[in-house]
ZAMARGU-4260 file (C-alpha; in steps of 0.2 Angstrom, whole numbers, plus 5000, padded with zeros to 4 digits):
<rodrens>
0) 4352/5167/4942 | 4340/5184/4941 | 4337/5180/4963 | 4358/5181/4963 | 4357/5193/4953
5) 4347/5204/4965 | 4357/5200/4979 | 4375/5209/4970 | 4362/5222/4964 | 4356/5227/4982
10) 4375/5223/4988 | 4380/5237/4976 | 4368/5249/4982 | 4374/5248/5000 | 4391/5253/4993
15) 4385/5267/4982 | 4374/5271/4999 | 4391/5269/5009 | 4404/5279/4998 | 4388/5295/4998
20) 4387/5294/5016 | 4406/5296/5015 | 4404/5308/5007 | 4393/5317/5016 | 4402/5316/5030
25) 4418/5326/5024 | 4408/5338/5017 | 4400/5342/5036 | 4417/5337/5046 | 4425/5353/5034
30) 4410/5367/5037 | 4420/5377/5046 | 4436/5375/5036 | 4442/5388/5026 | 4442/5385/5006
35) 4434/5369/5008 | 4424/5363/4992 | 4409/5349/4994 | 4411/5334/4986 | 4394/5325/4982
40) 4390/5306/4973 | 4383/5303/4957 | 4376/5286/4952 | 4376/5279/4937 | 4370/5265/4933
45) 4377/5246/4930 | 4370/5235/4916 | 4373/5217/4909 | 4368/5209/4892 | 4351/5208/4893
50) 4340/5198/4878 | 4319/5200/4877 | 4313/5185/4889 | 4325/5186/4903 | 4333/5202/4914
55) 4349/5202/4922 | 4350/5215/4937 | 4366/5225/4935 | 4369/5237/4951 | 4372/5256/4955
60) 4389/5262/4957 | 4394/5281/4965 | 4407/5294/4958 | 4413/5308/4967 | 4409/5325/4959
65) 4421/5341/4963 | 4414/5357/4965 | 4431/5366/4966 | 4426/5378/4956 | 4411/5383/4968
70) 4413/5401/4975 | 4414/5402/4996 | 4406/5417/5005 | 4418/5429/5010 | 4421/5432/5028
75) 4432/5445/5034 | 4446/5445/5043 | 4459/5454/5056 | 4473/5449/5048 | 4481/5457/5032
80) 4488/5442/5025 | 4471/5432/5026 | 4466/5432/5008 | 4453/5425/4997 | 4449/5426/4979
85) 4434/5433/4972 | 4434/5424/4956 | 4442/5408/4947 | 4460/5404/4949 | 4471/5397/4965
90) 4485/5402/4975 | 4500/5395/4968 | 4509/5387/4986 | 4524/5374/4989 | 4529/5365/5003
95) 4549/5371/5006 | 4550/5387/5007 | 4565/5389/4995 | 4556/5377/4982 | 4566/5370/4967
100) 4562/5364/4950 | 4559/5347/4956 | 4547/5353/4973 | 4527/5350/4968 | 4519/5364/4967
105) 4501/5365/4973 | 4485/5375/4969 | 4473/5380/4985 | 4460/5394/4989 | 4463/5391/5006
110) 4472/5411/5010 | 4475/5408/5027 | 4494/5413/5027 | 4504/5421/5041 | 4523/5427/5042
115) 4532/5411/5052 | 4549/5415/5060 | 4558/5419/5044 | 4546/5428/5036 | 4538/5418/5025
120) 4520/5419/5023 | 4515/5400/5026 | 4497/5392/5029 | 4492/5383/5044 | 4493/5366/5034
125) 4512/5369/5029 | 4510/5378/5012 | 4520/5393/5008 | 4513/5407/4995 | 4521/5410/4978
130) 4523/5426/4971 | 4533/5435/4960 | 4547/5448/4966 | 4542/5467/4958 | 4551/5482/4956
135) 4546/5498/4963 | 4531/5501/4952 | 4522/5482/4955 | 4532/5476/4939 | 4538/5458/4941
140) 4555/5456/4941 | 4555/5438/4934 | 4559/5437/4912 | 4545/5424/4912 | 4531/5427/4922
145) 4522/5411/4915 | 4531/5398/4919 | 4532/5392/4939 | 4554/5395/4939 | 4548/5414/4941
150) 4540/5411/4957 | 4549/5413/4973 | 4542/5410/4992 | 4535/5429/4998 | 4544/5432/5014
155) 4539/5448/5023 | 4554/5451/5033 | 4564/5451/5018 | 4566/5473/5019 | 4571/5481/5032
160) 4568/5501/5031 | 4566/5516/5019 | 4572/5534/5016 | 4569/5543/5002 | 4580/5559/4996
165) 4575/5577/4994 | 4573/5579/4976 | 4561/5594/4975 | 4556/5607/4987 | 4538/5616/4984
170) 4537/5636/4991 | 4521/5648/4994 | 4531/5662/5003 | 4525/5681/5003 | 4538/5694/5003
175) 4530/5712/5008 | 4531/5722/4995 | 4535/5738/5008 | 4549/5731/5011 | 4561/5745/5009
180) 4579/5740/4999 | 4592/5727/5011 | 4577/5724/5020 | 4580/5704/5024 | 4568/5691/5027
185) 4572/5671/5032 | 4564/5654/5026 | 4568/5637/5036 | 4566/5620/5025 | 4567/5603/5031
190) 4578/5591/5018 | 4582/5574/5019 | 4600/5567/5010 | 4598/5549/5003 | 4603/5541/5019
195) 4587/5550/5029 | 4597/5561/5040 | 4589/5576/5042 | 4595/5597/5037 | 4591/5611/5039
200) 4590/5623/5022 | 4589/5642/5027 | 4583/5654/5012 | 4587/5672/5014 | 4577/5685/5003
205) 4585/5700/5004 | 4575/5714/4996 | 4589/5723/4982 | 4576/5736/4973 | 4558/5738/4967
210) 4550/5722/4963 | 4570/5712/4963 | 4575/5702/4977 | 4589/5690/4981 | 4587/5675/4987
215) 4602/5665/4995 | 4602/5646/5001 | 4614/5639/5014 | 4614/5622/5020 | 4626/5621/5035
220) 4631/5600/5034 | 4634/5600/5015 | 4653/5604/5010 | 4648/5615/4993 | 4632/5624/4988
225) 4628/5628/4969 | 4616/5631/4958 | 4611/5618/4945 | 4623/5604/4948 | 4635/5600/4961
230) 4653/5609/4955 | 4645/5622/4943 | 4649/5637/4954 | 4652/5640/4972 | 4635/5648/4981
235) 4616/5645/4975 | 4609/5666/4973 | 4596/5668/4964 | 4591/5685/4957 | 4567/5684/4956
240) 4560/5699/4950 | 4541/5701/4953 | 4529/5710/4939 | 4518/5723/4947 | 4502/5713/4949
245) 4514/5703/4962 | 4516/5688/4955 | 4535/5681/4950 | 4540/5686/4933 | 4559/5677/4932
250) 4571/5669/4939 | 4590/5673/4937 | 4579/5677/4919 | 4573/5661/4917 | 4554/5657/4919
255) 4559/5643/4933 | 4574/5643/4947 | 4590/5632/4945 | 4591/5617/4956 | 4600/5614/4974
260) 4615/5606/4969 | 4624/5599/4987 | 4637/5590/4987 | 4648/5584/5001 | 4636/5580/5015
265) 4644/5576/5033 | 4634/5563/5032 | 4641/5553/5020 | 4624/5552/5010 | 4626/5555/4989
270) 4626/5573/4981 | 4609/5580/4980 | 4600/5592/4968 | 4584/5597/4973 | 4573/5608/4959
275) 4565/5622/4971 | 4548/5627/4965 | 4544/5641/4969 | 4529/5644/4958 | 4523/5648/4941
280) 4531/5665/4933 | 4514/5677/4932 | 4505/5665/4942 | 4502/5669/4962 | 4503/5651/4966
285) 4521/5650/4974 | 4532/5664/4981 | 4521/5682/4980 | 4525/5701/4982 | 4509/5710/4990
290) 4508/5722/5002 | 4505/5710/5015 | 4519/5705/5030 | 4530/5692/5026 | 4523/5673/5027
295) 4524/5657/5022 | 4508/5648/5018 | 4516/5631/5016 | 4534/5621/5012 | 4532/5603/5004
300) 4548/5592/5000 | 4547/5574/4992 | 4560/5567/5007 | 4558/5555/5020 | 4569/5549/5034
305) 4574/5533/5037 | 4558/5520/5041 | 4556/5504/5052 | 4545/5492/5042 | 4530/5489/5053
310) 4518/5479/5042 | 4512/5472/5023 | 4499/5478/5015 | 4490/5468/5000 | 4478/5474/4988
315) 4466/5468/4974 | 4477/5466/4961 | 4489/5454/4971 | 4502/5468/4975 | 4510/5466/4992
320) 4516/5480/4997 | 4530/5485/5011 | 4525/5498/5025 | 4535/5511/5036 | 4534/5519/5051
325) 4539/5535/5039 | 4523/5533/5030 | 4531/5527/5017 | 4525/5510/5007 | 4535/5498/4993
330) 4531/5486/4984 | 4537/5470/4984 | 4530/5454/4977 | 4512/5452/4965 | 4502/5437/4971
335) 4497/5425/4954 | 4483/5416/4952 | 4483/5400/4945 | 4470/5394/4934 | 4462/5376/4923
340) 4452/5371/4909 | 4446/5360/4922 | 4447/5365/4939 | 4435/5353/4945 | 4446/5340/4937
345) 4460/5343/4951 | 4465/5329/4965 | 4462/5333/4981 | 4478/5334/4995 | 4478/5336/5012
350) 4476/5352/5020 | 4462/5360/5008 | 4474/5362/4993 | 4475/5354/4975 | 4487/5346/4962
355) 4486/5345/4943 | 4480/5332/4935 | 4477/5326/4917 | 4458/5329/4920 | 4463/5345/4927
360) 4472/5351/4909 | 4488/5362/4913 | 4490/5376/4920 | 4490/5396/4917 | 4500/5409/4927
365) 4488/5425/4926 | 4490/5443/4934 | 4475/5443/4945 | 4460/5449/4935 | 4467/5446/4919
370) 4460/5435/4906 | 4445/5430/4917 | 4457/5425/4933 | 4448/5433/4949 | 4452/5447/4961
375) 4463/5444/4977 | 4452/5451/4992 | 4462/5455/5006 | 4460/5452/5023 | 4446/5442/5019
380) 4444/5423/5019 | 4432/5410/5008 | 4423/5399/5019 | 4417/5381/5015 | 4405/5378/5002
385) 4397/5366/5013 | 4377/5370/5017 | 4372/5362/5030 | 4352/5359/5029 | 4360/5351/5009
390) 4370/5339/5017 | 4357/5334/5031 | 4344/5330/5017 | 4357/5318/5006 | 4361/5311/5020
395) 4343/5305/5025 | 4341/5301/5007 | 4355/5292/5008 | 4351/5283/5025 | 4333/5276/5014
400) 4342/5271/5000 | 4354/5260/5010 | 4341/5254/5021 | 4329/5251/5004 | 4346/5241/4997
405) 4348/5234/5012 | 4328/5225/5010 | 4331/5219/4993 | 4343/5209/5001 | 4335/5199/5013
410) 4320/5198/5001 | 4329/5190/4989 | 4338/5178/5002 | 4318/5175/5009 | 4315/5168/4990
415) 4331/5158/4991 | 4322/5151/5006 | 4304/5145/4998 | 4316/5139/4986 | 4326/5128/4995
420) 4310/5123/5003 | 4301/5115/4990 | 4313/5102/4991 | 4308/5098/5007
</rodrens>
């Protein structure tokens, strides 16, 4: 009977609008949830078989439509490990800091991560951020970066300190051209061994003839001081010949001086071989001999003392670098992004996360910025995509539609009542 069909159609309208209001309610309540993606109701008709002369009411149904691929606004943060994604992709996360192949993986854009008590990067919802461990150049160590097995939980406390041995020293020194044979000048340079211990290398310049000087290097904390390589011969003594224009001509007859080789450090460090850059032959860019007095313009070396770990930095390419108080940085992890053929088909999970489904398709791990994947915005968070003005407008429409559906039910009820009154 059409009257009963009208009532059932009205009931379906009530159910559909009630579900729509539930979605609106969720959107509004998550207006401040980091990485939240709004859900809207898509209404579709329910049609029953009809004839030319008979109409059978059907109804309506609502289905949730996720907008997971919608970009939220970026919000600045003071936390270096707060991460947002500009573009497509999701962070890979687990609920186990030491995941196995059987542990479920989740995907999220809520990048509010911070180190827990053990140093693992964890979100407030309990998800641990996954990444590739890298070498010092930021290249992933995993043999296969396309599978989840190559990922591990990023742990910033896995590094403690850093020290670099000196491998090169550059000198900018002017030796007085007016010096007489036998005059001596002294240059001191600070160098570091492989343990980060500081030592002083003393270079003694002695004029031996016109446009000729001999430089002798001594390092008290090294048992052996050699030219070229450790054990090549005792002592480091180099004859430096200058051109008439004050630029260096040769170093022991060569265009470059031999390396300073140091062995038997009192600290127990590994042997050191240090390139001695005294300038370019024929160019006044290092050691020179002009009429001025002895002067040290610069002494540069590439070694650093031991530095303690004090923080991390993440760049737009997903490289996680450890920072040390000696000014050094070390690349330790790279954060991948997972992309899906249809991100709107992902299944929602607690904590603003998603899981793979048949509708979403299979994930693909990509480096940030590669093949359609977005880039990472460090010290930023992606805001909720909820727009309050839109949601309140939808709420008014849902309320009116609900009232209208209820009115069809009461009207059909009145008509049935009239029908019953006929018998009376």
